[in-house]
C-alpha positions as CSV (number, residue, x, y, z in Angstrom):
1,M,92.9,136.4,130.8
2,D,94.9,139.5,131.2
3,R,92.4,142.1,129.9
4,W,89.4,140.5,131.8
5,L,91.5,140.3,135.2
6,A,92.4,144.0,134.7
7,E,89.0,145.1,133.8
8,R,87.3,143.7,136.6
9,C,90.0,145.0,139.0
10,H,90.1,148.5,137.6
11,D,86.3,148.5,137.9
12,L,86.0,147.6,141.4
13,V,88.3,149.9,142.6
14,R,87.1,153.0,140.3
15,D,83.5,152.3,142.0
16,H,85.2,152.4,145.5
17,P,86.9,155.7,146.4
18,V,88.1,154.8,149.3
19,L,89.6,151.4,148.2
20,A,91.2,153.6,145.2
21,D,92.8,156.1,147.9
22,G,94.0,152.9,150.0
23,L,95.5,151.7,146.9
24,R,97.4,154.9,146.2
25,A,98.8,154.9,149.5
26,V,100.1,151.2,149.1
27,T,101.7,152.1,145.7
28,D,103.5,154.8,146.9
29,L,105.1,152.2,149.0
30,G,106.7,150.7,145.7
31,R,107.9,153.8,144.2
32,P,111.2,152.9,142.6
33,Q,113.1,156.0,143.1
34,T,111.9,156.0,146.9
35,L,112.9,152.4,147.4
36,V,116.3,153.4,146.0
37,L,117.0,156.0,148.0
38,A,115.7,154.4,151.2
39,A,118.2,151.2,150.2
40,A,121.1,153.8,149.9
41,I,120.5,155.2,153.1
42,L,119.9,152.1,154.8
43,G,122.9,150.9,153.2
44,A,125.3,153.6,154.6
45,G,124.2,152.7,157.9
46,L,124.8,149.5,157.4
47,W,128.5,150.4,156.1
48,L,128.8,152.6,158.9
49,R,128.2,149.8,161.4
50,G,130.6,147.5,159.8
51,R,128.4,145.5,157.6
52,P,129.7,146.4,153.8
53,R,128.5,143.2,152.2
54,A,125.0,143.4,153.8
55,A,124.9,147.1,152.3
56,A,126.1,146.1,148.9
57,V,123.2,143.4,148.8
58,L,120.6,145.8,149.8
59,V,121.5,148.7,147.5
60,S,122.6,146.4,144.5
61,A,119.1,144.6,144.8
62,A,117.3,148.0,144.9
63,L,119.3,150.0,142.1
64,G,119.7,146.9,140.0
65,A,116.5,146.0,139.8
66,W,115.3,149.6,139.0
67,L,118.3,149.8,136.0
68,L,117.3,146.1,135.0
69,N,113.4,147.2,134.9
70,V,113.9,150.3,132.9
71,G,116.5,148.1,130.2
72,I,113.6,145.7,130.1
73,K,110.8,148.5,129.4
74,D,112.9,149.8,126.8
75,V,113.5,146.5,124.9
76,V,109.7,145.3,125.4
77,D,107.8,148.6,125.1
78,R,104.5,147.1,126.2
79,A,101.8,149.7,126.1
80,R,99.6,150.3,129.4
81,P,96.2,149.3,129.7
82,A,93.7,151.2,128.0
83,L,90.7,150.3,130.0
84,D,87.1,152.0,130.5
85,G,87.8,154.9,132.2
86,E,91.1,156.6,133.2
87,P,94.0,155.2,135.1
88,L,93.6,156.4,138.6
89,V,97.3,157.4,139.0
90,R,99.4,159.2,136.6
91,T,102.1,157.5,135.0
92,S,104.5,156.9,132.1
93,G,106.6,154.9,129.9
94,A,106.1,151.4,129.0
95,S,104.2,148.9,131.1
96,F,106.4,145.5,131.1
97,P,107.4,144.9,133.8
98,S,105.9,146.6,136.6
99,G,108.8,148.5,138.1
100,H,106.7,149.1,141.3
101,A,106.3,145.4,141.5
102,M,110.0,144.6,140.6
103,V,111.8,147.0,142.5
104,S,109.6,146.5,145.9
105,A,110.4,142.8,145.4
106,A,114.1,143.2,145.0
107,A,114.2,145.9,147.7
108,Y,111.9,144.1,150.5
109,G,113.0,140.7,149.5
110,A,116.5,141.7,150.1
111,A,115.7,143.1,153.3
112,A,113.8,139.8,154.2
113,L,116.9,137.9,153.1
114,L,119.0,140.4,155.3
115,A,116.9,140.1,158.4
116,R,116.2,136.5,158.3
117,R,113.3,136.5,160.5
118,R,109.8,134.9,159.5
119,G,107.7,138.1,160.6
120,V,110.1,140.4,158.3
121,T,109.4,137.7,155.5
122,I,105.6,137.6,155.9
123,V,105.4,141.4,156.0
124,A,107.7,142.0,153.1
125,G,105.8,139.4,151.1
126,V,102.3,140.9,151.9
127,L,103.7,144.5,151.0
128,V,105.1,143.1,147.6
129,G,101.4,141.9,147.1
130,L,99.9,144.6,147.9
131,I,101.9,146.9,145.8
132,A,101.4,144.5,142.7
133,V,97.6,144.2,143.2
134,S,97.7,148.2,143.5
135,R,99.0,148.6,140.1
136,V,96.3,146.5,138.4
137,G,93.7,148.1,140.4
138,L,94.8,151.4,140.0
139,G,94.6,150.8,136.0
140,V,98.1,151.2,135.3
141,H,99.3,147.7,134.4
142,W,98.2,144.4,133.4
143,P,98.3,141.4,135.6
144,S,101.5,139.8,133.9
145,D,103.4,143.0,134.2
146,V,103.0,142.6,137.8
147,V,103.5,138.9,138.0
148,V,106.8,139.0,136.0
149,G,107.9,142.0,138.0
150,V,107.7,140.4,141.5
151,V,109.5,136.8,139.8
152,L,112.2,139.2,138.3
153,G,112.6,141.3,141.5
154,V,112.9,138.2,143.9
155,A,115.0,136.4,141.6
156,W,117.3,139.7,141.3
157,A,117.4,140.1,145.3
158,W,118.4,136.4,145.4
159,A,121.0,136.8,143.0
160,C,122.5,139.7,144.7
161,A,122.5,138.1,147.9
162,R,124.2,134.9,146.1
163,A,126.7,136.7,144.5
164,L,127.7,138.8,147.8
165,V,128.0,136.3,150.3
166,R,130.8,134.4,148.9
167,G,133.7,135.2,150.8
168,E,134.4,135.3,154.6
169,E,131.9,138.4,155.6
170,D,128.5,137.3,156.8
171,L,125.5,139.4,156.1
172,R,124.4,139.5,159.6
173,P,126.2,140.9,162.6
174,R,128.9,138.3,163.3
175,D,127.6,137.5,166.8
176,R,124.2,136.2,165.8
177,E,125.0,133.7,163.0
178,A,127.9,132.3,161.2
179,P,128.6,132.8,157.3
180,E,128.0,128.9,156.7
181,D,124.3,129.4,157.7
182,L,123.4,131.9,155.0
183,P,121.3,130.7,151.9
184,G,123.7,129.5,149.2
185,A,126.8,130.0,151.4
186,P,129.8,127.1,151.4
187,G,129.5,125.0,154.3
188,R,132.2,123.6,156.5
189,D,132.9,121.5,153.5
190,G,133.0,124.0,150.9
191,E,129.7,122.8,149.5
192,A,126.6,125.7,149.2
193,Q,124.3,124.7,151.8
194,P,120.3,123.8,150.5
195,R,117.7,126.1,151.7
């Protein structure tokens, strides 16, 4: 199934240069190094605005996902697809899990958790989905690489937010929401609130 789907996607993209150019642009939005740098810059801004815990969630989600991804790739060491025709972007290293999918899911997922706005969550989800699809279409990942990458990235972002929300400080500005309204934060009675 993995091979069949990867071949169909890659053939479709390879035969349509405009689609290939669009997917190259989308895949750049998921470059792990760029996302970690962006998270660090945004994190510094959050820190300076008096939101150190939100900064920590964002930076730990992006940087932690990247480091975790590198570690998993070293252990699993899965080869990238060898499909008919060359991949449509240059890449190196192991295939599993997709770093673009994992780090984008973690970074954009953390941003969505911090924003707590439906529109931001929808945009983040669509963007992560497009990045994941682009990696398969460009011929550099198996579908299972990107699915597992997205799942691990979302789980990592959630874990970072959950671990760092404990305490008195809120992830959002104090005038907008009480700490007990955050996902996983203890409520007034000390028990975690379900979401």
